[in-house]
N, C-alpha and C positions, 0 to 999 in steps of 0.2 A: 722672069725666070722660070715659071712653069710652063709658059709657052715655049721658050727654047727647050725646057726639059722634054715635053711632048714631041717636038720636032726633032729631038737628038743632038742639037747644037751647043747646049751647055757645057761648061767647063767641068772637070773631074770634081773640082771643091764643090761647084754649084750642084751638081748631081748627088754629091754625098750629103748637103745640106737639105735639100729637097726631100730625099729618102729619110733623113732623121726627123725631119718636121712630119713626115707621113706617119712614121712609127710612133710618134710622140702625141698625135691627136687625140685629144680628148683624156689624156692622162691627168689623174688628180681631180677629174670633174665628176661630180655625182649628179645624174638627171633623176627627176621625178618621174620615172616610168620603170615598170616592172619588167623582170626578165622577157616575160611572154610578149608585152607590148614592145619592146626592143626589137626582138627576134622577127616579129611581124613586119615591123617598118624595115628591117635590113633586107628581109626576104624579097619584098616587093621591089626595093631598089636595085638589089643585085640582078633580080629576074630581068628588069628592064635593061641593066647594063651588059649582061652577059652576051647578048647576041652581037652588039657592036664592038665590044672589048676582044671577043674570040677572033674575028677577022683581022685585027691590027696588030703590030710588030710589039716586041716586048716592052719597048719605052712607052708606047702609046696605052698599052694594056696597064701598065703601071700609073699612067696618069689617069686612066679610066677608074682605077681602084681608088685613087687619092680623091677624084674628084665625087665618087660614089660615097666615101667615107665622110666627106665635108657634108654631103646632103643628108646622110644618115643622121649626123650630129644636129644638123639643123632641124630636121624633121622631128627628131627624139626631143630637142629642146621645145619644139612648139608643142608637140603632144603634152610634154611635161606642163606647159603652160596653160593648156586648155583644161587638161585633167585637174590641176591646181587650182585653177579660176573657179571649174564647176563645184569642187568641193568648197572652195571659199564662198562662193555664192549660196549655198546651201547653209553653210554656218553663219552668213551674214542675215539669210532670210530667219533662222532661228534665234538669231540675237535680237532682230528687230521685234520679234514676237514676244520675246522676254521683256522688252522695253515698254512694248504697248499693253499687253495683257498679263504678262506673268513676270515674276520678279526672281525666279530661280530657274537654272538650267542643270541638266545632267547630260553630258554628251560622251560617245564612245566613237573615237576617230582612230581606234586600234583595229587589229585584226582578230581579236577574240571577243568572247562574250564579257559583259560587264554587269555586276548585280548591285542594285540600288535599293536602298530599303527608305520607305517613305515615312512621315511622321505618325501615320496611323498604323503602322506594321506591314503595310503592303509592300510585296517584294516584286521588283521589276528587274528581267533579265534583258539588258538591252544589246540588241545585235549590233555587229560593226556598222560603222557609219550612219548611226541613229542617234536622235536627240530627245529628251523628254523636257518638257517645259512644265513648270507647276508653281502654284504660290502656298501660303498658308491655307490649308483646308477651312472652309466655310462649315459653320455650325449645322446648315441644312443640306450640304452636299461636298463632294470630293470631286475636283476637276483637274486633268492633267491633258496636254496636247503631246501626241506623238508624231514625229517626223522619222520615218524609217521603219524599223521591225522591232517587236519587243514581245516577251510572254510575261503576262501579270498574274499574280498570287495575290488577290485582292483580300484584305483584312474584313471579316464580317462585320458589317455596322447597319443593323435594320434601319437606323433614324437617318442615315446619311448616303444616299447612292453614290457610286464611284462613277464617274463619267470620263471616258478618253475620247478627245476629238482627234480625228484623224483625216485630213483633207476634208470631205464632204460628208463624212459619216461619224455618227456619235454611237459609242458602245456603252450601254448603262448597265451596272450590275450592283448587286447589295454585298456580296461577298461570293468569289468564285475564282476559278482560273481559266486562263484564256489567252490566245495569241493574236496579234494583229500585225499584218503586214501592209505597209503603207508608204514606200519609199516616194519621193517626190517626183520622180521620172517615170513610175510605173502607172500605166492606164487601168488599174483595178486595185480595189482594196479587198482583203482578204482577212476575215475573223473567224477564227477556229475555237472552239470551246472544248475544255478538258474535263471542267467539272462544273455543276450549278447549271444555272440558265443566266442567259445573257441576251439583253434587247438591243438590236443594231437597228438605227434608224438614220434618216436625212435630217438636217437641220430644218426647222419650219420655214426657214426663208427661202427653201429651195422650191416651194411650192409656186412660187411666183414665177418661176422661170417658164421657158417655153417647152420643156420636157415634161413627161408625166412622171410625178414623183412615185418612186416603187413602194414607198410606205415603210412599215415597221416589220420586222421578222423576229421571233423569239427562237433562239437557238438553244439546244440542250446537248449533253455531252456526246460528243463525236460528231456533230455537226459543224458545218462552215457556211458562211456566206460570202459570196464573191460580187462586188459591186463593180461593174463596167462604167466607168466615169465618162466614156466617149458616148455609149449608148444610153446611159442612165439606167441600166438594166441590173437586176438583182437576181442572183441564182443561189439557191440553197442546194446543198448536197453532203455527203460523208466526207469525213477526213480522210486524208491518203491512207493512215493506219490506224483504225479505230482501236482504242485501248480498253481493257476491263475497267467498268466502274465499280465493281465488286472485286476486293482484294483482300488478302490474309496479310498479316504482319510479314510473312516470308516473301510475299508478293502476289502475282495473279492467283485466281480460283484455278486449282487443277480439277479436272471433270473427266470422272471415269463412268462409262457406260457399258453394261452387260448385256447384251440382247435387248436393248431398249430401244423403244419406238422412236423413229426419226422425229415424229411430231414433238414429243417430249423434249428431244436434244435440240431441236430448233427454238423451242419456246424457252429454254434453259438459256441459249445464247443470246435471245432478246433481253433476258434479264440482266445477264452479265454485263453485256455491252450497251444496253440502254438503246438498242437499235431495232426498228421494226423491220421484221422478216415476214413477206408475205408468200403463202403457198396455199396449194389445194389440200386441206386435211384429209378430204374424202380419198383423194387419189394416194395420199401417202400412207393411210392407215395401216397397210400389210407391210409397211418398211421397217425393218429393225436394223440395229447396227450396234456392234461390239467395238468400242475404241477408247483411248485414252488421250485427252486433250491436256498439253502442259504448257509448252513454249511456242506454240505456233501463233500467227496472227488470226484475225477474224477470217479473212480472206482464205487463208490457207485451211481452217476449220472446214469452211464452206465448201472448199475444193473436194475434201476428203468425203464429205457427205454426199455430194452431187456424183462424185464417181461411183459410191457405193449404190445410188438410187437410179444412176444413168440419166441425171438431170445437169442443169445448167443454171447459173445466176449471175444477175446483173444488178447494178445500182441505178435507181431511179428516183432522183431528188435525194430525200433523206431516208428512203427505203430501199431495202434489198428484195429483188424479187427471184423466186425460185421455181424453175419450170421442170416438170417431171412427168411421165406417162406412168409413174407409180411402178410398184414392185412385183404386181401379179405376174407380168410378163417375164421379168426376172428370175422370180422364184414360184413357176406354175406348180398348182397342186397336184 
């Protein structure tokens, strides 16, 4: 019938039947793909068909649209299958780990964050498509395994360190807040510290591999460690948006400076953010600044200072380096 429809030889009833079938394709079916994925699939298919169908008579163009729709539905269903299978494999992996090493699992398969409170009072904010595996905590340590991404607010316990296992990385703390991003398909693991001190290392078994073990690093507030799993390389740097470690009940500390030496201001920023700021004190000795800092980020505050002293700044590792010629040329005597 479809062949006759394309050739224009089918009866009026057959033509009506085909067109009704075409209009009803996919009605009532829900595919496990989101709108963006469906649009991308359809766009690729229509682009390929457009050239051929544009040069054909009306009946053949209609047949091309019918064929395209069938292909769209088939590919969308295939995409849904593979997406669902990928999510199912991740879930199966987490479930097997619970069976082998852990007895409990918290999962977040939704689209918003999920808050979990563990037996010791530790709060875990689990990101979407993430899993936390754990058992009853032992008298000497607290252990969990993370698949995905989460923020931890660890209850302080001097006697029992809190250990998070994520892929090939162990994050060890006594009581602090930090985040870990360790999705299964990612080639890197990122550990970022908000408060306290965090030890990040590889399991001892990794030293027997053919790669050089990157060792252990200690992270302090506003620092993060990035483990490249492909190159077995560790990089430490500052977080994307360092936050004040000194706060009042109302929020971040407001900073007021009236004709203050820039050297003093920079040292104050070091204290507030817990970040090392390197500069030439002799060159900046004559630089003064009047300003008020309230809601700006650290980097915005540094831009204001550098604009006043004709300087620049850059991040190197976990430090900030300020370059300037000083203020004598800007304010000659």
